[in-house]
Backbone as CSV, one residue per row, in Angstrom:
resi,resn,N_x,N_y,N_z,CA_x,CA_y,CA_z,C_x,C_y,C_z
1,ASN,115.752,158.312,157.948,114.686,158.842,157.128,114.438,157.902,155.968
2,ILE,113.204,157.839,155.500,112.842,156.927,154.423,113.162,157.520,153.049
3,SER,113.468,158.834,152.996,113.852,159.484,151.743,114.845,160.610,152.026
4,ASP,115.381,161.173,150.947,116.344,162.262,151.085,115.672,163.622,151.283
5,SER,114.389,163.723,150.943,113.681,164.998,151.085,112.972,165.074,152.436
6,ASP,112.433,166.262,152.747,111.734,166.454,154.019,110.546,165.510,154.160
7,LEU,109.771,165.356,153.088,108.632,164.446,153.090,108.944,163.246,152.219
8,CYS,108.632,162.061,152.719,108.847,160.855,151.928,107.723,160.725,150.891
9,GLU,107.837,159.756,150.004,106.840,159.529,148.960,105.463,159.253,149.559
10,ILE,105.419,158.580,150.688,104.143,158.256,151.337,103.460,159.529,151.819
11,CYS,104.163,160.329,152.589,103.557,161.526,153.191,103.315,162.643,152.185
12,SER,104.007,162.630,151.047,103.782,163.654,150.030,102.695,163.247,149.037
13,ASN,102.144,162.041,149.187,101.065,161.555,148.329,99.746,162.149,148.821
14,HIS,99.156,163.046,148.037,97.944,163.751,148.463,96.701,162.865,148.459
15,LYS,96.808,161.645,147.968,95.680,160.706,148.026,95.569,160.056,149.402
16,ARG,96.577,160.219,150.222,96.559,159.637,151.565,95.804,160.552,152.517
17,ASP,95.306,159.976,153.592,94.562,160.722,154.607,95.555,161.482,155.478
18,GLU,95.714,162.762,155.225,96.706,163.579,155.923,96.290,163.939,157.343
19,LEU,95.055,163.613,157.720,94.570,163.932,159.062,94.628,162.739,160.004
20,THR,95.156,161.621,159.511,95.364,160.435,160.339,96.854,160.127,160.349
21,ILE,97.452,160.197,161.537,98.895,159.968,161.684,99.128,158.667,162.439
22,CYS,99.977,157.830,161.903,100.411,156.606,162.577,101.813,156.863,163.131
23,VAL,101.945,156.769,164.439,103.217,157.037,165.113,103.983,155.726,165.245
24,VAL,105.205,155.697,164.707,106.032,154.493,164.747,107.416,154.815,165.305
25,GLU,108.122,153.754,165.689,109.462,153.918,166.252,110.482,154.311,165.190
26,ASP,110.502,153.575,164.076,111.476,153.878,163.028,110.928,153.524,161.653
27,THR,111.718,153.792,160.616,111.256,153.613,159.239,110.976,152.158,158.892
28,ARG,111.599,151.224,159.570,111.305,149.812,159.311,109.853,149.496,159.639
29,ASP,109.305,150.197,160.633,107.905,149.997,160.998,106.974,150.567,159.928
30,VAL,107.365,151.668,159.307,106.589,152.226,158.193,106.495,151.188,157.084
31,ILE,107.617,150.604,156.730,107.654,149.602,155.663,106.786,148.406,156.028
32,ALA,106.869,147.946,157.275,106.071,146.799,157.718,104.576,147.095,157.617
33,ILE,104.154,148.272,158.049,102.730,148.626,157.980,102.293,148.811,156.536
34,GLU,103.122,149.416,155.714,102.788,149.600,154.302,102.563,148.263,153.604
35,LYS,103.317,147.244,153.968,103.156,145.917,153.364,101.767,145.341,153.613
36,THR,101.104,145.766,154.693,99.765,145.239,154.996,98.705,145.814,154.072
37,THR,98.951,146.932,153.457,98.012,147.686,152.617,96.729,148.072,153.371
38,GLN,96.772,148.119,154.692,95.591,148.413,155.508,95.543,149.844,156.021
39,PHE,96.563,150.626,155.769,96.632,151.982,156.308,96.825,152.979,155.177
40,SER,95.991,154.019,155.155,96.072,155.008,154.076,96.389,156.417,154.577
41,GLY,96.808,156.527,155.834,97.169,157.828,156.390,98.642,158.121,156.182
42,VAL,99.167,158.998,157.039,100.579,159.369,156.990,101.254,158.918,158.284
43,TYR,102.551,159.057,158.335,103.331,158.537,159.457,104.065,159.646,160.199
44,HIS,104.399,159.317,161.441,105.322,160.141,162.223,106.328,159.176,162.844
45,VAL,107.578,159.286,162.443,108.640,158.407,162.931,109.335,159.088,164.109
46,LEU,109.302,158.420,165.269,109.881,158.994,166.486,111.401,158.919,166.533
47,GLY,111.978,157.924,165.880,113.421,157.736,165.959,113.842,156.977,167.203
48,GLY,112.921,156.224,167.787,113.198,155.431,168.987,112.014,155.466,169.930
49,VAL,112.214,154.939,171.117,111.209,154.972,172.181,111.891,155.434,173.467
50,ILE,111.086,155.907,174.406,111.638,156.348,175.686,112.277,155.150,176.375
51,ASN,113.561,155.287,176.716,114.294,154.192,177.340,115.355,154.778,178.276
52,PRO,114.977,155.016,179.533,115.919,155.618,180.483,117.205,154.810,180.664
53,MET,117.122,153.492,180.524,118.309,152.645,180.688,119.359,152.938,179.616
54,GLU,118.899,153.404,178.451,119.820,153.760,177.371,119.983,155.270,177.243
55,GLY,119.448,156.000,178.212,119.580,157.451,178.207,118.695,158.162,177.201
56,LEU,117.625,157.497,176.733,116.720,158.116,175.764,115.469,158.622,176.464
57,GLY,115.279,159.925,176.436,114.090,160.541,177.000,113.244,161.157,175.905
58,PRO,112.111,161.742,176.254,111.224,162.353,175.262,111.912,163.405,174.394
59,ASN,112.851,164.148,174.956,113.533,165.194,174.190,114.521,164.642,173.171
60,ASP,114.840,163.350,173.263,115.747,162.722,172.306,115.002,162.189,171.088
61,LEU,113.677,162.223,171.144,112.829,161.709,170.069,112.123,162.882,169.389
62,THR,111.304,162.595,168.386,110.601,163.664,167.667,109.201,163.905,168.236
63,ILE,109.028,163.679,169.531,107.718,163.832,170.162,107.249,165.284,170.120
64,SER,108.128,166.242,170.354,107.708,167.653,170.327,107.203,168.044,168.939
65,HIS,107.817,167.497,167.897,107.355,167.762,166.528,105.971,167.146,166.312
66,LEU,105.751,165.954,166.861,104.433,165.311,166.761,103.372,166.174,167.440
67,ILE,103.658,166.650,168.630,102.712,167.496,169.367,102.370,168.736,168.541
68,LYS,103.379,169.332,167.931,103.167,170.515,167.093,102.289,170.176,165.890
69,ARG,102.540,169.030,165.249,101.727,168.604,164.102,100.272,168.442,164.498
70,VAL,100.044,167.754,165.607,98.674,167.497,166.060,97.966,168.820,166.370
71,ALA,98.658,169.737,167.001,98.066,171.022,167.374,97.781,171.908,166.159
72,GLU,98.710,171.949,165.221,98.593,172.885,164.102,97.804,172.350,162.918
73,GLU,97.791,171.040,162.716,97.167,170.476,161.518,95.774,169.918,161.779
74,GLN,95.240,170.095,162.970,93.908,169.599,163.332,93.730,168.124,162.961
75,ILE,94.668,167.319,163.404,94.664,165.884,163.136,93.426,165.255,163.766
76,LYS,92.743,164.374,163.011,91.524,163.756,163.536,91.804,162.456,164.284
77,GLU,92.909,161.773,163.961,93.249,160.537,164.676,94.757,160.350,164.717
78,VAL,95.229,159.938,165.881,96.623,159.546,166.055,96.609,158.079,166.439
79,ILE,97.275,157.263,165.638,97.383,155.828,165.912,98.766,155.578,166.501
80,LEU,98.806,155.076,167.719,100.073,154.751,168.373,100.442,153.319,167.995
81,ALA,101.470,153.159,167.178,101.887,151.848,166.676,103.330,151.568,167.086
82,LEU,103.559,151.603,168.375,104.902,151.369,168.909,105.028,149.928,169.383
83,PRO,106.253,149.451,169.596,106.454,148.059,170.004,105.702,147.707,171.289
84,ALA,105.286,146.466,171.382,104.598,145.957,172.581,105.638,145.582,173.629
85,THR,106.378,146.590,174.078,107.419,146.423,175.095,107.165,147.444,176.195
86,VAL,107.871,147.318,177.302,107.739,148.302,178.377,108.079,149.695,177.849
87,GLU,109.134,149.798,177.065,109.554,151.087,176.520,108.518,151.639,175.538
88,GLY,107.976,150.758,174.697,106.933,151.173,173.761,105.689,151.653,174.485
89,ASP,105.269,150.898,175.516,104.098,151.294,176.301,104.336,152.609,177.038
90,THR,105.536,152.795,177.565,105.879,154.046,178.249,105.777,155.220,177.284
91,THR,106.300,155.038,176.093,106.257,156.090,175.081,104.818,156.361,174.649
92,ASN,104.036,155.290,174.441,102.613,155.451,174.107,101.907,156.298,175.155
93,TYR,102.113,155.958,176.409,101.431,156.662,177.496,101.877,158.121,177.567
94,TYR,103.147,158.373,177.405,103.666,159.745,177.424,103.018,160.570,176.307
95,ILE,103.001,160.015,175.101,102.399,160.732,173.972,100.912,160.970,174.230
96,TYR,100.229,159.948,174.720,98.800,160.070,175.036,98.553,161.234,175.991
97,LYS,99.350,161.315,177.043,99.184,162.397,178.021,99.476,163.768,177.399
98,MET,100.400,163.822,176.463,100.804,165.100,175.868,99.823,165.607,174.804
99,ILE,99.089,164.692,174.138,98.219,165.130,173.032,96.735,164.906,173.278
100,SER,96.356,164.280,174.372,94.942,163.931,174.572,94.028,165.152,174.562
101,HIS,94.525,166.300,174.915,93.710,167.517,174.894,93.691,168.181,173.511
102,LEU,94.484,167.670,172.571,94.606,168.291,171.254,93.798,167.601,170.161
103,THR,93.433,166.352,170.360,92.716,165.595,169.337,91.683,164.709,170.010
104,THR,90.627,164.412,169.290,89.534,163.657,169.897,89.739,162.153,169.845
105,LYS,90.586,161.684,168.951,90.723,160.235,168.793,92.193,159.820,168.818
106,ILE,92.551,159.072,169.854,93.887,158.493,169.966,93.679,156.996,170.107
107,THR,94.233,156.242,169.169,94.085,154.792,169.198,95.458,154.139,169.256
108,THR,95.448,152.857,169.555,96.676,152.074,169.505,96.371,150.800,168.737
109,ILE,97.369,150.245,168.099,97.117,149.024,167.342,96.701,147.916,168.299
110,ALA,95.861,147.022,167.811,95.401,145.899,168.618,96.591,145.023,168.997
111,ARG,96.439,144.327,170.082,97.563,143.532,170.586,97.626,142.142,169.976
112,GLY,97.469,142.094,168.665,97.692,140.849,167.961,99.184,140.588,167.803
113,VAL,99.962,141.640,167.938,101.413,141.521,167.883,101.870,141.038,169.254
114,ALA,102.675,140.012,169.277,103.117,139.416,170.540,103.884,140.418,171.396
115,ILE,103.666,140.351,172.699,104.381,141.210,173.638,105.882,140.944,173.507
116,GLY,106.655,142.010,173.392,108.101,141.883,173.267,108.594,141.823,171.832
117,ASP,107.680,141.630,170.865,108.078,141.581,169.459,108.208,142.982,168.885
118,GLU,109.071,143.135,167.903,109.205,144.383,167.163,108.262,144.307,165.965
119,LEU,107.673,145.427,165.560,106.734,145.440,164.437,107.353,144.902,163.155
120,GLN,108.607,145.204,162.932,109.242,144.795,161.680,109.315,143.281,161.522
121,TYR,109.163,142.522,162.624,109.240,141.067,162.557,107.873,140.397,162.569
122,ALA,106.802,141.168,162.716,105.454,140.600,162.727,105.062,140.192,161.308
123,ASP,104.279,139.106,161.202,103.810,138.712,159.880,102.761,139.717,159.390
124,GLU,102.588,139.804,158.074,101.728,140.828,157.483,100.268,140.692,157.901
125,ILE,99.774,139.480,158.050,98.372,139.276,158.431,98.125,139.770,159.848
126,THR,98.979,139.371,160.780,98.819,139.810,162.172,98.934,141.320,162.285
127,LEU,99.924,141.897,161.635,100.112,143.343,161.700,98.953,144.071,161.019
128,GLY,98.489,143.546,159.893,97.344,144.143,159.196,96.091,144.126,160.048
129,ARG,95.822,143.004,160.704,94.657,142.914,161.598,94.810,143.856,162.785
130,SER,96.029,144.027,163.253,96.270,144.948,164.366,95.935,146.384,163.978
131,ILE,96.246,146.749,162.755,95.914,148.098,162.278,94.402,148.241,162.104
132,VAL,93.765,147.257,161.456,92.320,147.319,161.211,91.531,147.320,162.517
133,ASN,91.968,146.555,163.506,91.237,146.412,164.775,91.823,147.251,165.904
134,ARG,92.416,148.382,165.582,93.012,149.232,166.614,91.945,149.697,167.608
135,LEU,92.389,150.032,168.809,91.511,150.409,169.918,91.841,151.799,170.429
136,PRO,90.847,152.485,171.018,91.186,153.731,171.709,92.207,153.433,172.801
137,PHE,93.241,154.250,172.905,94.326,153.990,173.848,93.813,153.854,175.272
138,ALA,92.831,154.650,175.652,92.305,154.613,177.021,91.714,153.249,177.381
139,GLN,91.291,152.463,176.384,90.723,151.134,176.643,91.788,150.056,176.810
140,THR,93.039,150.382,176.587,94.098,149.372,176.665,94.765,149.322,178.020
141,ARG,94.379,150.158,178.921,94.998,150.216,180.248,94.419,149.171,181.143
């Protein structure tokens, strides 16, 4: 967790767009995106990605909490900002299938981030452009 309380300083800031959620793997990704200064919404940290080889399935992550948030808070956009890896893509697709009927706009960050790279290691310009130029998830298939 990025703070000791239920909501971190970012998500408890009422000046942020509470109806736009950026879904990330872990708190290091929150910090990386915040450094770009290109995102003004809130975050949902999954705590990992689906990885059957390591025994991590959807129930081991906070995906059910994300689904509940999207359903109950009338979220207008969900940005999938997971690693450009097989596991990240699998998790993106799973989330897309689970929430596509709950919200009208599901996007993913543009693929300016190299395939196989972790977000925390991307330079700020590339990551910032990826956030600004995000695409509807359905167009990335």
